[in-house]
C-alpha positions in Angstrom: 0.0 0.0 0.0 1.6 3.3 -1.0 1.8 6.1 1.5 3.0 9.1 -0.5 0.3 11.2 -2.2 2.0 10.8 -5.6 1.8 7.0 -5.5 -2.0 6.8 -5.7 -4.2 6.3 -8.8 -7.2 8.1 -7.3 -7.7 10.8 -4.7 -11.2 10.9 -3.2 -12.1 14.0 -1.1 -14.7 12.9 1.4 -17.0 14.4 4.0 -18.6 11.6 6.0 -22.0 13.3 6.3 -22.7 13.6 2.6 -25.0 10.8 1.4 -23.8 11.1 -2.2 -20.1 11.0 -1.1 -20.9 7.6 0.6 -22.6 6.2 -2.5 -19.9 7.4 -4.8 -17.2 6.1 -2.4 -18.7 2.6 -2.7 -18.6 2.9 -6.5 -15.0 4.0 -6.5 -14.1 1.1 -4.3 -15.7 -1.2 -6.9 -13.7 0.3 -9.7 -10.5 0.3 -7.6 -10.9 -3.4 -6.8 -11.5 -4.4 -10.5 -8.8 -2.1 -12.0 -6.2 -2.6 -9.2 -6.2 1.2 -8.4 -4.9 2.5 -5.1 -7.2 5.2 -3.5 -6.1 8.0 -1.3 -9.1 8.9 0.9 -8.6 12.6 1.5 -10.6 15.3 3.4 -13.1 18.0 2.4 -15.2 19.6 5.1 -18.6 21.1 4.2 -18.5 23.0 7.5 -15.3 24.7 6.6 -16.3 25.1 3.0 -19.3 27.1 4.3 -17.5 28.8 7.1 -18.3 32.3 5.8 -22.0 31.6 5.6 -24.6 32.3 8.2 -26.2 29.0 8.9 -29.2 30.6 10.7 -30.3 32.4 7.6 -28.8 30.5 4.6 -29.4 26.9 5.5 -32.2 24.7 6.8 -32.1 24.2 10.5 -30.5 20.7 10.4 -27.6 21.6 8.2 -25.3 23.1 10.9 -25.7 20.0 13.1 -24.8 17.7 10.2 -21.9 19.8 8.8 -20.4 20.1 12.3 -20.7 16.4 12.9 -18.8 15.8 9.7 -16.0 18.2 10.7 -15.7 16.6 14.1 -15.1 13.2 12.7 -12.7 14.5 10.0 -10.6 15.8 12.9 -10.4 12.2 14.2 -9.5 11.0 10.7 -6.8 13.6 10.4 -5.3 12.6 13.7 -5.3 9.0 12.6 -3.6 9.8 9.3 -1.0 12.0 11.0 0.1 9.2 13.3 -0.7 6.0 11.5 -0.4 7.1 7.8 -2.8 6.8 5.0 -3.4 3.0 5.1 -6.3 3.1 7.7 -8.3 5.8 5.8 -10.3 3.4 3.6 -11.4 1.4 6.6 -12.5 4.6 8.4 -14.5 5.7 5.4 -16.2 2.3 5.2 -16.8 2.0 8.9 -18.4 5.5 9.2 -20.6 4.8 6.2 -21.8 1.5 7.6 -22.4 3.0 11.0 -24.8 5.6 9.6 -26.0 5.3 6.0 -26.6 1.5 6.3 -28.6 1.8 9.5 -32.4 1.4 9.3 -34.7 4.4 9.1 -35.9 5.5 12.5 -32.7 4.1 14.2 -32.0 7.5 15.9 -28.5 7.6 14.5 -28.6 11.2 13.5 -28.5 12.4 17.1 -25.5 10.1 17.8 -23.4 11.3 14.9 -19.8 12.1 15.8 -20.4 11.8 19.5 -17.6 10.2 21.5 -19.6 6.9 21.7 -20.2 6.9 17.9 -16.6 7.8 17.0 -15.4 5.0 19.3 -17.6 2.5 17.6 -16.4 3.6 14.1 -12.7 3.4 15.2 -13.2 -0.1 16.6 -14.9 -1.3 13.4 -12.0 0.1 11.4 -9.4 -1.6 13.6 -8.0 1.8 14.7 -7.2 2.6 18.4 -10.2 4.2 20.0 -8.0 6.9 21.7 -8.2 8.9 18.5 -11.8 9.8 19.5 -10.2 12.4 21.7 -9.6 14.5 18.5 -13.3 15.2 18.0 -13.1 18.7 19.6 -9.4 19.3 18.7 -9.6 22.4 16.5 -5.9 22.3 15.9 -6.7 19.9 13.0 -9.0 22.5 11.3 -6.2 24.2 9.4 -5.2 21.0 7.8 -8.8 20.2 6.9 -9.3 23.7 5.5 -6.1 23.4 3.4 -7.2 20.1 2.0 -10.7 21.4 1.2 -9.1 24.3 -0.6 -6.9 22.0 -2.6 -9.9 20.0 -3.8 -11.7 23.2 -4.8 -8.6 24.5 -6.6 -8.8 21.5 -8.9 -12.5 21.9 -9.8 -13.6 25.4 -9.1 -15.7 26.5 -6.1 -19.2 26.0 -7.3 -19.2 22.3 -6.4 -19.8 20.1 -3.4 -18.9 16.6 -2.4 -17.3 14.3 -3.4 -14.4 15.5 -5.5 -12.2 13.0 -7.3 -8.8 13.3 -8.9 -7.7 10.5 -11.3 -3.9 10.2 -11.6 -3.1 12.9 -9.1 -1.9 15.5 -8.6 -2.0 16.7 -12.2 -4.6 14.3 -13.7 -8.2 15.0 -14.4 -10.4 16.2 -11.4 -14.1 16.4 -11.2 -17.0 16.9 -8.8 -19.2 13.8 -8.4 -20.5 12.0 -10.1 -23.7 12.4 -8.1 -25.3 8.9 -8.2 -28.3 7.7 -6.2 -27.4 4.0 -6.0 -24.4 1.8 -6.2 -24.1 0.1 -9.6 -23.2 -3.6 -10.1 -19.5 -4.3 -11.0 -19.9 -4.2 -14.7 -21.9 -0.9 -14.7 -19.3 0.5 -12.3 -16.6 0.2 -14.8 -18.7 1.5 -17.7 -19.7 4.5 -15.6 -16.1 5.2 -14.5 -14.8 5.1 -18.1 -17.6 7.4 -19.3 -17.0 9.9 -16.5 -13.2 10.0 -16.9 -13.6 10.4 -20.7 -16.0 13.3 -20.3 -13.9 15.0 -17.6 -10.7 14.6 -19.6 -12.0 16.5 -22.6 -10.8 20.2 -22.0 -14.0 21.6 -23.5 -16.4 19.6 -21.4 -18.3 21.9 -18.9 -21.4 20.2 -17.4 -24.0 17.6 -17.8 -27.0 17.7 -15.4 -30.6 16.6 -14.9 -32.9 17.5 -12.0 -35.3 14.6 -12.3 -33.8 11.7 -10.4 -34.4 9.2 -7.7 -33.6 9.8 -4.0 -30.4 8.3 -2.6 -31.0 4.6 -2.1 -29.9 4.3 1.5 -31.2 2.3 4.4 -31.3 5.4 6.6 -33.8 6.8 4.2 -35.9 3.7 3.9 -33.9 1.7 1.5 -34.5 1.0 -2.2 -38.1 0.1 -1.8 -39.2 3.5 -0.5 -38.8 7.0 -1.9 -38.0 9.7 0.7 -39.7 13.0 0.4 -37.7 15.3 -1.9 -37.0 17.9 0.8 -35.2 15.2 2.8 -32.4 14.9 0.2 -32.4 17.7 -2.4 -29.1 19.6 -2.4 -27.1 17.0 -0.5 -24.3 16.9 -3.1 -23.6 20.6 -3.0 -24.2 21.8 0.5 -24.0 18.4 2.2 -27.6 18.0 3.4 -27.6 15.5 6.3 -30.8 13.7 5.8 -33.2 13.4 8.7 -33.4 10.1 10.5 -37.1 10.1 11.3 
């Protein structure tokens, strides 16, 4: 497993409270497994990205709680990476996602996000010492997280959200998304990857978008058999809407 940033095939900038970042992360893991790519799981904080905004007037009430929960766990991840290197990052991404997005609707997980108890459970599941949960409130990590957020935005422009991916970093193609609502099967995962990289690699390509789409197919939202109300998930990829766990 490489540990220098230049040795990775993919850099994935991740905020743990973005539902689309979790779905896209699973897709990237599928691609990496089939293509033998190495992934560097890096940090982007929606809370720091929006640090100059007034949450009370510019966001729905639940956004600040969600974004702050993401920042708190990213501090833990930063402390882990600083001491143990990059190797545990993939396990942390996986463990956090399973601990929240894969939980059933109505489980009450939203209130527990990035508490000491929750962080301890995630660290245990990832095989990382639980003492790193002490970093949840350690603001000394915020400068590193802010710098990494700015690095991601420098590669794509600022009018984006999470996740951001760089293929063949640091000078390869970078793009926001793709925003996908469900994890594809292995064959479709590769077709989607090749299509996205081809589009993003063309210098003249600007944007492709549609607004009519399904809700994220996540257990915490009721799973694939139920469709959450649109206000529960719209905008999650840009501002990091943490969906309600009703």
